[in-house]
N, C-alpha and C positions, 0 to 999 in steps of 0.2 A: 503495500498497500505505500503512496507517496502523500504527503499533505491531509494526512484523517485527521478535520476538525469539525465541528458541531456545526458551522455554519460556510467553510471554504468548499475548497476542490478538492474532491476524493478521488483516486487513481487505483484502479484495483487489475489488477494482470490477472487474468485468472490461470496461473499455472497452482504448481504445489502448493497447496492455500496455508501455509505456517508461518508463511509471513503477514496473516490476517491479526489481528488483538481481535477479544472481548473488549465491548465497552458498555455502562451502566451507565445511565440518569436515574437518581431517584429525586425528581421534581415534576409537576407541572407547574405553567405558571404563569400568570395573568401577563393579558396582551398589552398592560402599562408599565410593566414591572422593568427596570436598568439591570443589565446583566454586572454582575461586577465578579469577579476571580478572588481568591480569595491567595494568598502566597503558598508553595510547600510548604512543611513545617519544619520551623527553627529547633525544634525543640520534639523526642519521641520519646513514649513512655507503654512501654508491652507487659498486661502483666498476664498469664496461660496458668489458666483452669485446667485439673486435669478430664477428661470423660468421667461422668460419676460413675460409672460400674465396669470400669476398667483398672483394675490393680494392677496389670502386670502383662509381659506378653508385648509380641512387636509392635511397631505403629508401621499404621502404609495410610500416605497421603491419598490417597483416593476416599478413605475410611475414616477422618477422625471424629472424633467424639465429645471433645471439648472445644473449648472457646476463649477470647481475649478480651480485657479489657484494656483499650486503645486510648491516649490521652495525646494530643498533636496538639502545638502551640503554634499560631498565623499569624500573620497580621494579615490585616484588612481595609482597602480605604473604598468607602460608602463612600455615596455622593444623597445629598438628600431627597426624602421623600421616600419611594419604596422603590427597593431593589430585589433583585434575587440573588443569593451569593449563593456561588458554586464551589464547593470544597473537593478538587481533582486530587485523585491518587489514595481513596481512602479504599480499605476491603475491601473486595466483593463478596465479603458473606458478612459485609455490615447488616447489622439490625437495626434499620433506623427508627422503628419506633424508643428504641433507647441512647440514642443521639443526642447530647444536652451541649450547648451551643455558652460558655461560659464570657461576659463580657462586651458585648455586641450593650449600642445606646439603650436601646429597649427591649430584649429581648427578640424570640422570635414567634412570629405570625401563626405560622404554616410550613409542614414538613409532607412533601409528597414522594410517591416512588409508583418511578415508572421503569420497569423492566426492558428498557430498549436497548440494544447489543448491536454493536459492532462487526457481524461477518458480510463474505460475502451474499450469501442471500438475502440478509436483513437491507443491504446494499442495493441490490436489484430491487425486492419488496417495492423501497421507497425511491424507485427512480421508476417505477410504472408510469408509461406518461408522462413524461419527461424528458427532455432532450439530453444524449449523452452523445460523446465520442468514440467512435471504432477504430483500431490501431491496430490494423494487421503488418505483418512485418514476413516478406520475401527472403525463405529461407536460401536460396542463391546468390540474391544480391546485399541481400539485408535490408535494403530497403523499405524504409513504413511509408504508410499512407492513414492518413488519416481521413475519417466518413463520419460526417454525421447522421444520426438516427435518429431514433424515438422506442424506446423498448415500452414492447406490447404485454407482454405474458411475462409472469415473474419466474421463481427459477424454482416451484414445484411439478409444475409440469412441462419444462425444458423453455430455455427463455429464445423469444423470438423478438425480431426487433426488424424496424423498417426504415431504412435508407431511401437517398432518390431513385436506386436500385433498384428496388423493391422492397418486400415482404421474407427475411431470408431465417433461420435457425443458425444459434450459436454456434460455432465451429464446424460448419459444413460446407464452407472452404476450401477446407484443409490447411491453411498460413495458420500460424502462433497469431493470436490475437487476443486486445486487451480492453477495455470498458473503461472509460474516464468520467468520472461523475461532478456533477454540478450545481453546489446549492442542497446538498441534499441534508435536513433539517436535523434536528435532534439525536443525533450520532457523534459521538463523545470516544476517544482513544484510549481511553481509564476509566475506571470508576468512579461517580463523582455525587455526592452529596449534595440537594443543595435546599437553600432552607431562602424563604421568605420571609424579609425586617424593613420595615420604616425606621428613619432616622429622619430628627426634625434639621438635622442640618449635617453640610460634609465631616466627615473624621475619617482619623487613620487610628484604629485598634490592634491590640492586640488580644489575639480572641484564643481560648481553647476549645478545643472540639472532644468528644470525650464519645464513645460510644465501645458498645459489644460486638463481637465480631466470631462468625463461628469457624471449624475448621480449623481448628488449631488443636495439641492436645500433648503433652509433654508424660515424662516417664523416668525411673530411674533403673539404671542397670550397675547390678556389682559384680568384682571380682574377688573372690576369695581364695588366697594360694594355701593349703597349708603344708609347713614345716614337716621337715622329712620325720620329727618323733613327734608326730602328731600331737602336742603340747599348746600351739600356739600356731596364728594365721595374720597376713598382713591382708588388707579389705580393702578394693579400692572403687569407685564409683565415677558415674558419670549420670548427669541429669543431658536424658535426649530430647529434645526439644523437636517439633515440627510442626510447619506455616502450610498448610494446605492451599492456602489463596493465590491467588497470581500476581498482587501486591507484597511485594516488600516494605522492608520498613528498619531504614538504613540508620547509621549510629546512635541506637536507640538502647535506653534503659533499659534494662530486661529481669523482669520477674517471676517468678514461676507460685503457684500455693498449691500445698498439700494437703487433702481432704477433703471429704462430699458438702458442697455446697448447694441448700434450698434452693431450688432457682424454675422459676415456672416459667416457659416464653411460648405464646404461639409460634402455627409453625406458620412459619416468612415464605411467601410463594415463591417456586423457582423459576434461577431465568431461564427465558428461551434461548438458546445458543445458538439456533439457526439451523435450518439442515441442509445437507447438501444443495449445490446447482445439477440439474441435468442437463445438457445439451445432447439434442436427440435430433437426429435428421434422415431423409434417404439422400443415399451418396450417389453422385451425380453420373455413376453408367446408367441402370436401371431400376425404377419402380417396383418391379418386380428381384432386388436384390433384399434379402432381411436387411431392416432400418442399424444403423448404427448406434450406438446405446455408448456415451458416454458420460461420467459422470464424475462432479467438479466438488469434494470432500470440504465440508469447512473448517474452520483454521487449528489448528494443531501447533502446540509449544513445539519451540523450534528443538529439533532431535529429538525429541519424541515419539514414543512409537504408540501406535493407537490403544489405549487400554480399555474398550468397551462404553457402555454407559455410563459408570460410574467416571469416569476418566472425563469423559464430552463436558460436565458440568463445569467442568474450569479449562476452557481451550485459549484465555486469557495469558498463562504462563510466559515470559516472553526469554526462560531457562529450561536448563532442563528438568525431566517431570521431579527428577529428587534429587537431588545434593549434598552431600552429607561433609558437615565441617566441622573443626573439633578444636576447641581453643583450652589452654590449661589455667588462663580463671578461673578460682574456685569460687564458690558461691557465700554467701554469711546467710545462716539461718537468722534468721525475727518469728515473734512473736504476733500473730494476725488472730484475734480473738482466742479461737475456739482455733484455728488454724495454722501451720503453720508456713509461715514467705521466707523462699530462697531467693537473695540478691545478687545477682552479677555486678561485681563491683566495680566492670569497666563499662564503659558502653559498646555494644558490640551490634550488627547487622543481624538481622534476624529474615535473611534474605526468602520471594515466593518462589514456593514452591520448594522447600528445603530442609532436612533433618538437618541440627547443629546439636553439637556436644561439646556440655560445659562443665568442667570438672567439679566434681562433690567433696568427695575426699579423698584423703591418705591419711592410711592407723598401719602401724605394723607394731608386729608381735602383741597383737592380744589373745590374751591367755582365752585355752578354750578348751572344753571335756566332753570327750563321746560321752552318751548317753544313749543306750541300748532302750529298746520299750518296743509295749504289745498294748490294744487299745480290746478289751474284750469284754463281753455281755457275761452278764455276775453268770449266768447258767450257764455257759460258752459248752461246746461240746465239740471239740475241732480237732483234726487231726495235726500232726508237726506241718508247721510253717515257718517264716526265713521273722527276722525280728527287726524295727525300725531302729536305722540310726538317724541324730541329731549332733551337730557342732553346738554346744550351747555356751555363750557367756552372755555379760551383762554391760548394757548400755548406760555407761559414767566414766569415769575420766580413771579411776580404780585399773578400769582394764581396757584401756588408750581409748576409746571412744566419748561417749560424752554428748551429743547432740541427736537431737531427734533423727530419724531414719524414713525420709519416704517409701514408700510402696514400691516393687521392682523386682525385676531379675536377676538371678545370684546364681553364677558360672562357677564351681568348685576346682581349683587344678590344686596339683600337689603333685610335690617334688619326686622321683623314682630313677635313681641312675643317673644323675646328671643332667635328666628331663624333664619338664612340667606338662603336664600329661591335664588332660579335663577329667575330672572322676565322677561327674552329678550335675543337673541342673534342677532349678526349685524357684521359687516365689518366696519372698518377703512380703510379710502386710507391715503397718505403719506402726513404727515403733517409738515411744516416748525414751526421756530421758529417765534411766534409774531402771526400767524393764528388762524384762531377761529377753534375751534374743537367740532363736533358736534358726540354723539354718539346713534345712532336712537334707540328709545325702540318701533318702530309697530308704529300697531292703536290704537286707545283710545274711546271707545263706549262712555266715558263719556262725549265727546264733539262731537255734531253732524255739520256738515255742508251742508247747498243746496243751490241751485242755482237755478235762474231763472229769463225768462226775462218778465218786465213789461210792454212793448209795443213794437210791432212789425213798427210803423209809426212814425214820430215823428213828433209838428208841428212846423214849425219853428217860430212861434208868441212866444211858450212855452222854447226853451229852456234857458232862463234863469231860468227854474226851479231846476237845478243844479249848483253848483260854477263851475267856470275855475279852472280848473288843472295851478299852479303856470307853467308861464311862455309859454303857451297858451292865444295869443294873439288875435287870429280871426280864424274864421272855412271856409274859403273859399277855394274852388277848395278841399273840404272834404266833402265825407260822412259820416256821423255822425251816429251809429247805432244806433239798442233800445237802451231803460235801463236798465241795468241790477242789479238786486240786488242781494246780498251774505247772508243768516242767517247765523249764528255762536251762535248754543245753547250750555250753558254750565250749566252741572248739576251737578259740584261738589261743596261743600262747599266753597271752596276760589275763588276770580277775578283767574284769569291765563292771559300770555302773549299769544296772537294769533298772524300769518303774516301767512296772505295771498296773496299767490305769482300768476300774471296772465299770461297766455300762452296769446300773439299777435303774431296774421301771420305777415308778413313781411308786413314794412309801414306803420305797426297799433300803435295807441298809445289812450293813455285813456284821454281825453279832461274834461270829468267835472266829478268831486268826493261828496259826503258828507264829507267822512274825509281825511286826509291828506295822499301827495302820497309820496312812496320815493321809491328809485330803489337800487335793489339789482342784482349783476352780471349780470347789464343791459335787466334784467326786474322789471317790478312795482311792489312795494309791500305797503298791509298796515298792519302796527304794529298796533295793536288793545289791547287796558284792557276788557276784558270778565268778569263780574262780578260775584256774586255766584249766583248761580242756574239762571242767568239772558240770555239775548240774546240779541245780535248787530246787527245791520242791516246795509251793506255799499251797496249802488246804485251808481252806476256810468255808463259815457259814454264813448265808443270807438270809434274813427276815422277811416277811413280805405282810404290812398288818391288816389281818380283818375288819378292825372295828377301833 
């Protein structure tokens, strides 16, 4: 495209459509309002909120469920009277109802949304019945000829135009062709928010435009490297930020917010990105020949592959479909009510259609304790199965941490024979300071757990064979179930720590056990030490209250 503006001359080459940009104007303008263009932003702030139901996992630019609060500082020069103030270069995922402009002389009178997009099909549709100039280039001589004409049908059913030589369809000449459009209104080259304002006198003001925009997201990615002795680990993390909009935000103050925000927002009508241009004609040989069919696609990002309907919603991106950059600047943690805010200390560019990584933390020599475990129903009767392994530490300064950790993915690496190998990948939930941290390591076949019932009936005369659990004084008005036992076998050459967690039905409780019983998160738990190459058996009884 050459010189695409909302009032000037539009020139379109009907060649690969990656040259065309998407445009959007959000206003309907009274006829008497003067057009005023705000300056480009002199200061930018972008605060990104996570997708509410995505705690971890990969981020896909074509399906971002988060949003951002964007604040732009601009200079405006308003004439006296009614003006339509245009803010060009806003995010194409803007929610117009959320836009607030502060610093104007008398506030905003009106905001309107009009989704007119600049695309090949939009230009053709807007030019139907209007004069255009057809440019044809001879392939052999390179000579171009200009031919004035009028478009008679739009892109949907095949472009037909009329010139002094008659009526013909686009591309029937067999020569390279382009169309030059004059005076096609209401099409802009960048997303634009327009507001209607009234000023009693000419003024120059610095204003702040703030709005919510969709198609942003962020997540945390951790890498834990376990030492060869298995007693410590190093932990590093990146904040991965994604902007699915075609518009970028250069030199912005960047923040990300962890936690779920209670946010209700109505559906914003999707943008019409325009369909393809159809060029159909009968070959000049014979009308009995099959007609030639040529489709000229809508505009796509430069260097991008077509990604289907999802990516078609964002054809205005001028860069690659996904560009990943990384910076070593570490974020700084702040409190934001019940949420956590992580601020990038230096300004950074949040480019359009880009995934960016910023360093979150680097901690070394974090003491860890491997803890094996099983989670069983109180009356479980199961064959031998592998126990679960977790690496446990505390999120405090003593354990070389001491900052709120946002949820994300954890890749666990281990040093083996001079090489670093991937052992496991898992998810990490949001963790506050001083909270217990557990890194899931999956199942461990070296530690096996089996559960069974010893008896199906209880002889009241023999209920003393297992000691009462502390706090249980009597068993009246209660039915004591069969004796359960759980065998834990350790095939490792070192002793291990093991936690057996029980699931009880409502009203149930463990009343007798041959090992000390504790409680964690409201559930009974046995904390055991399993010797190297040994087995420990836990026997217990539980009761279900009947009245």
